[in-house]
N, C-alpha and C positions, 0 to 999 in steps of 0.2 A: 339294662345293667345298672346297678347302683354304684355310686362313687367308691363305696367300701369294697365292692367285689373287685375293682381294679387295683386296690391297694391293700397291704397287710394291715395298715392302721389309717383311719380317716377321722379327723376331728374338726368340727365346725362350731366356732364361737363358744368353746368350752369354758366353763366357769365353775369355780367352787368357792363357797363362803362359809364361814364358821361363826357361830354365836359365842361370844365371850362374855362371861359373867364375872362380876366383881368378887363373888364368894360362893361357897358351896350351898348356902341357903337361898341364894338369889333365884335359882331355877325354880325352886318350890314356890317361892313368893310370887313369881311371875305367874305360875300356873294357878295359884289360889286367887290372886288379885285381878288376873288378866291384864295387868299393866307391865309393859316391857321393863326388864331389868338388865337387858344385855346390849352389847353394841356388836355391829357387823364387821367382821374382818374378811376382806376380799383376798383370798389366797391366789386365786387364778381368775383372769378374765380375758375373754376375747381370744382364746387359744384355737388357732386354725392351721391345720397342716395335713398333708398326706404323706404317707410313707410307703415306698414301693417294697415289694417283696424281695428278699435276698439281699438286703442292704443293711448297713449299720447307721443308726441315728444316734448322735451324741447329744446330750443335754447339759449345758453349762450355765453357770451363774454364780453369784455370791450366795452365801448362807442366807436363807430366808427368802430367796428369790422364787420359790415355788416348784423347784425341781422334784423333790420327793412327793409333793402333793400331786404332780402331774404323773408320776410313775404309779402312784397308788390308784389314780383313776384308770390309767391304762391296764393295770393288773386286775381291776374289778374289786379292789379292797374297799374302796368308797365310791359312792355315786356323785356325779356332777350335780350342781345346782341350777346349771344352765347350759344350753347347747346340746350337741349330739355327738356320740363316739361310737365308732365301729372298729372292732378288732377281729380280723378274719383268722379262723383256725384256732388252734389250742395255744394259750398264752401261759407261760410259766415265768414266775417272778422270784427274785432274791432281793429282798427289801431289808428292813431292820433286822438285827440279830434276833433270832428266835421267832420271827413273824411266822404265823401259820403252825407253829408247833405247840403241842399240849405238853407243859413242863412235866407232868407226872406220867406220861407215856414214855416208853422206851424209844431209842431211836428207830428200832425196826417197826414199832407200831406207828411212829409218825411218818415213816416212809409209806406204809399202806394207806394211812389216812390222807396224806397229801396227794399221793397218786390217785386216790379215788376222787378227791375234789377237783383234780385236773382232767378227770373225765376217762380214766383208765378203768376198763372192766376187770374182773377178778382174774381172768386168764392172763391179761397183759401185766397185771400187778405181779402175779406169780412168776412170770417170765422175766421180769426186769429187776426184781428185788435183789437177786444175787449180784447183778452188775452195779447197782447203787451202793450196796454195802461194800463191795470191792473198791470201787472208785473213791469212795469217801475215806477209806483206810482208818476207820474207827476201831477196827478189831473187836475185842470183847466189849467195848463201851457202847456198841450198838444195841446192846441188850440191857443197857442201863438208862435210868430216867434222864430225859434231856435237861432237867434242872441241874443236874451234875456235871453238864458239859462246860467247857470253857468257851469263850466267844469264838475262838478259831475253830473248835470242833463243831459248834452250831452252824458256822458258815460252810464247813465242809459238808456237812449233811444236807443243807439247803441246796448248795450248788450241785451236788451229785444228783439229788432228786430232780431239780430244774432242768438239767442237761441230759438226763437219761429217760425222759418220758416222751421223746419224739415231739416236742413242742415246735410250733410254727413260728412263734414270737417268743423271744426270751428278753426279759426286763431285768436289768441289773443296776442296783443303786451302789453306793460307795462301801457296801459291806465287805468287798474283797480286800480292803485296805488292812484288815485286822489279821489276815492270814500270813504265815511265814513266807519266805522267799520261795521255797520249793512248791508251796501250794498255789502261790500267785502265778508262778511260771505254768504250772499244770493247768490252771484255770484259764489264763490267757490263751494258751494253746487250744483249749476246748472251745473257747469263744470264736478264736480265728477260724477253727474248722467248721463251727456252726454256720457261720456267715458264708464261708466258701461252699458249703453244701446246700446253700439256698435258703437258710434261715434268716429271719428278720431280727436284728438285735436293737434294742433301745438301751443306751449305756449312759449313765450319769457318773461323772468323775471330776475331781478338781485336777487330776493329772492330765494336762493338755497334751503331752506327748503320747499318752496311750490312745486318746480318742482320735488323734490325727493319723495313727497308724492303721486302724482298721474301721473307721466310720467314714462313709462317704459324705454324709450330710450332718449338719448340726443346728441346734436351736440354742439361742442365748436368751435366757429368761432374765428379766429385770423387774422387780416389783410385781411379780405375777403376770406379767405381759411378755410377749415376744418382742425382744429388741432387735433381733436379727435372726434370719434363717437362710440357709443355702449351703453352698460347698463348705466342707469343714474347715479348710485352711482360710477362707475368707472370713468365716464367722469368729474363728480363733484370733485372727489379726485384729478384728474390731474389739473383741473383748479384752485383748492384751493392751491395746491402746487406751482403752477405758480405765484399766486398772492402773496403768502407769500415770495416767493424768490425775487419778484419785490419790496416788501415793505422793506425787510431788509436793503439794502444800505441806504434808507432814515432814517430808525430807527437808524442806527449806527451814522449818522451825528448829531442826536439830542442829547442834554445833557441828562444825566440820571436823572430820576425823583427822588425826595426825597422819603424816606421811607414813606409808608402810615400811617396815624394816626390810632388808634384803631377805629373800626367801630362799631357805633350804629346809625343807620340811624333814623333821626327824624321822629316820626310817623305822618301821614297825615290822619287825621280822619274827614275831611269835607264832606265825603260821595261821592257817585258816581256822576260823571259829567253826565249832561243831555245826555241821549241816549247812555251811555257807558254801554255795557252788563256786564262787570266785571272790577273791579278796585283793585289794590293793595293798601292796607291801611298802612301796616308797615312791615318793614324787619329788622332782627337782625342776626348778624353773631357772633357765639359763639364757644368757644373751643380753641382758641389761647392761648398759654402760656403768650404771651405779647400782648394782644389785638388782632390785625389782623396779628400777626406774628406766623407762624406755623412751626413745625419740620416735617421732612419726617416721614410718617406712623402714625402721631398723628391724633386723631379724629377732625372732624369739624361738626358743627350743625348750620343749617340756618333755622330760623323760619320766617314764612310768614303769615300775616294776609290779607284776601282779601274778597271782597264782590261782590255779583252778583245782578243784578236787578230782577231776577226771580228764585225762588228756583228750578224750573223745568229745568233750563238751564244747560246742561253739561258743565263743564269747566276742562281744562287740566292745570296742574301747571308744568312749566318747568324752568330749570336753565342751563345757558350757562356759562361755565368757559373758558376764553381766556387767552392765553399767551401773552408774550411781543410783539410778531409780530402780534397780533390781530387774530391769528387762534384759532378756538375753539379746545380745548384740551379735554373737557369732557362735556357731555350733561346728565343732571339729570332730574328727575321728575317722576310723576305717571306712565306715559306711558312707560318709559324706565324700571320701576321696575315692570311692569306687573299689575298695579293697574288701575281699571276703572276711567273714569272722575268723578270729584266731582259733586254731585247733591243732591237736597233735602233740601237746606238750604241757607239763604241769606248771612251768614258770616261763614268763615272758618278759623281756626287757625291750621296751618300745619308745621311740622318739617321735614326737609330733613337732614338725618344723614349719614355722610360719616365716616365709622369706621377707615379707614386708608388712609390718603391722599398719593397718589403715587408720588407726585411731589418732586423733589430734591431741587430746587432752583429756584429763579426768582420772579418777580411780576405778579400777576394774576388778572384779572377782573372778576366780577360776574354780570350777567344780569338775572333778574327774569322776566318770561313771563307768562301771562294768555292767553291760546289759546282756540279755539272752540272745539267742540267734535272730529273733524277730525284732529286737530293739524295743520290747515292750516291758519286760521285767528288769528292774534294777537290782543286780546282785550286791553291788557295793558302790558307795559314793564317798568322796572325800573332797572337801574344800581346802585349797592351798592357803595356808595362813597368810593373811595380809594382802593377797592378790598382787596387783602391780599397778604402777602409776605411769601415765604418759605425760611428758613435758614437751610442749611444742617449741620450735625455734622462734616463733613469733605469734602474736595473739591471732586466734582464729575463732570465729563465733560458733562453729560447728564442731561436733565431736568426731566426725568421720571424714577422712580425706578421700577425695575423689579425683583420680587422674583426668586431666582434661586439657583442651587447647583453646586459646581465644584467637579468632580469625577476623582480620580486617577485610570485609567484603570489597573494599575499594582497591585492594591489592590482590595479585594473583596468588591463589592458594598453593602453598608449598606441599610436596608429598610428605607423609609422616616419616618421622625419623629425623 
């Protein structure tokens, strides 16, 4: 039994290089003279991993790290220049906008073309065409040329094809970011169901909260090589620490910001935007001794008013607190506190209470989010103007306070309290 037969995807020392020419005529000159006019760019090198069936694999990294190149290799769009790659079963991919579409063909013609390229026979194509058209919700535009489509329409068509052809492996790049909130929610639900039903998902995204929600494993690419691979939360932790360290020198060069003014965000009561499932109406930050200035271990209260378009729609309320280096230091909300999503009303007035702030010093930002029932799609997000500032009673080298005791081992230990 080969290694690939035990895994949905198996890669060994995978590499991809490109020839870069200084100008359009250099390629011809190289062919005529036989003298090299190019330089080699190593996009990927030494990529080795196995991905089990029925799991989600996230691929993270900075722009230019090789994420899209790896996905193209996995999708069969381009061939590796080194190493071996095995993908078991039928693989469907959603890569760049319009990839795989003929611009002069209609959406319906592209459905049949792409389905055939994915290995469906005529009977299977006929049986699934209606479902693909219905899920894409393109209406009469499905019989218009794809060159007339917006970016969102092209993604709808591509995602509908990829998820309706009974693929064993689904490969998704950042393309979903161009869709509206409704489509993103619909697509995320489809990907969650795909993995739950035994499909293998390879997902590239800069939205770390997304990949942490339904990908068991992750690969961090840096400079075309694997920097870390393993459990998603472990890889994300390493990646976030790398990004924070990279941002600190730039932050030090910037002038310090003035102390934030007391925060009472102006309410916005114009109602929900068209097609917006949930909308933040008002936020208030309370509890600071001097407006938005707090002392260590003091209480903080954040009040949020939000509305939903449908009382039956479950909505999660989340709050992210970021430090001066833009790293999230705390995540609050109903999911973190063990409460079910909000449902059954069109308007909610909610308070998030922090009995004792553990921060010692520094400026902090607060972002309020409304998310879907899975916590994957963000319906609305609002950052509270100015955030808040922590002022310590005395100098402390650390930003976070930790409750502790000091014990003299030469004396009898006293009971807690």
